[in-house]
C-alpha positions, 0 to 999 in steps of 0.5 A, spaced: 042 937 239 046 944 240 046 943 248 049 936 247 054 939 242 056 944 247 056 939 253 061 935 249 065 941 248 065 943 255 066 937 258 072 935 253 076 941 255 075 940 262 078 933 262 083 934 257 086 941 260 089 938 266 097 937 266 098 930 265 102 925 263 099 924 256 099 932 255 106 933 258 109 927 253 105 930 247 108 937 248 115 935 250 115 931 243 113 938 239 118 942 243 124 937 241 122 934 234 126 938 228 119 939 225 112 938 226 112 932 221 116 928 226 111 929 232 105 927 228 106 919 230 105 921 237 099 926 236 096 921 231 097 916 236 094 920 242 088 922 238 086 915 236 087 912 243 082 918 246 077 917 240 077 909 241 076 910 249 071 915 248 067 911 243 068 905 248 065 909 254 059 911 250 057 904 247 059 901 254 064 896 252 069 899 256 065 898 263 068 891 263 075 894 265 072 896 271 068 890 273 073 885 272 079 885 277 084 881 273 084 886 267 084 892 272 090 889 275 094 887 269 092 894 265 095 898 272 101 894 272 103 894 265 102 902 265 106 903 272 112 899 268 111 903 262 111 910 266 117 908 270 121 907 264 118 913 260 120 917 266 127 915 266 128 916 259 125 923 259 129 924 265 136 922 263 135 925 256 140 931 254 137 936 249 143 941 250 146 936 245 146 937 237 139 938 234 136 935 241 137 928 238 137 924 245 130 927 247 127 927 240 124 920 240 123 916 233 116 914 231 116 907 234 118 910 241 113 915 240 107 911 238 109 906 244 110 911 249 103 915 247 100 908 247 102 907 254 100 914 257 093 913 253 091 906 254 094 904 260 093 910 264 087 909 269 086 917 269 084 916 262 080 910 263 076 913 269 075 920 265 072 917 259 068 911 263 066 915 269 065 922 266 064 922 258 060 915 258 056 917 264 054 923 261 052 920 254 047 916 258 043 923 258 042 923 250 039 918 245 040 917 238 043 923 234 044 927 240 048 922 243 052 922 237 053 929 237 055 929 244 060 923 242 063 927 236 064 933 239 068 930 245 072 927 239 073 933 235 076 937 241 081 931 243 084 932 236 084 939 236 087 939 243 093 934 241 095 938 235 095 945 238 099 942 244 104 939 239 104 946 235 105 950 241 111 945 243 114 946 237 114 954 237 117 953 244 122 949 242 124 953 236 125 959 241 129 955 246 136 954 241 140 952 247 136 947 250 136 949 257 128 950 257 127 943 254 132 940 260 128 943 265 121 941 262 124 934 261 125 934 269 118 936 270 115 932 265 119 926 268 117 928 275 109 928 273 110 922 269 113 918 276 107 922 280 102 918 275 106 911 276 106 912 284 098 913 284 097 907 279 102 903 284 097 906 290 091 903 286 094 897 285 096 896 293 089 897 294 087 892 290 090 887 294 
């Protein structure tokens, strides 16, 4: 039981730490919103999406995505378009304006973008199915659920912590210059993920 717990914690940290589109977006909104309450939509959406992917990977349902080529093509295509649009939105934003109005997205847009970088991102799908799902096969019964819950808890803690750090950085950056640079880097990273998705789509045909 204890080994399953620590395995889940270590594995989740290893998968979630790398700088990807999901992490960049959560941090970006944390730094740009007026207060922490306004960043909750993206934090909750990202956390719930990760929870869903982890649960599906453990029970094996999401394996269907990797075995049905049509579903892969549809998901990757939609993800590619969403990431292009999100990258452009962040790139053209001007956080030096009054109260960061241009980059502090409203709840609906936060949720939409968070869903796209969470559920339409092949990295997230492959990580959960290929790593967490496969690792969970080593456990049964209570140990498997201990492993699963540990992965989910770390995911929630990470996204809340990322938003808090972003909020702290945003408060110190009164001119908006740091956020401007961050936005450009964020957009480039997001476009980089979209290029990778396009490459995967190309290889499917």
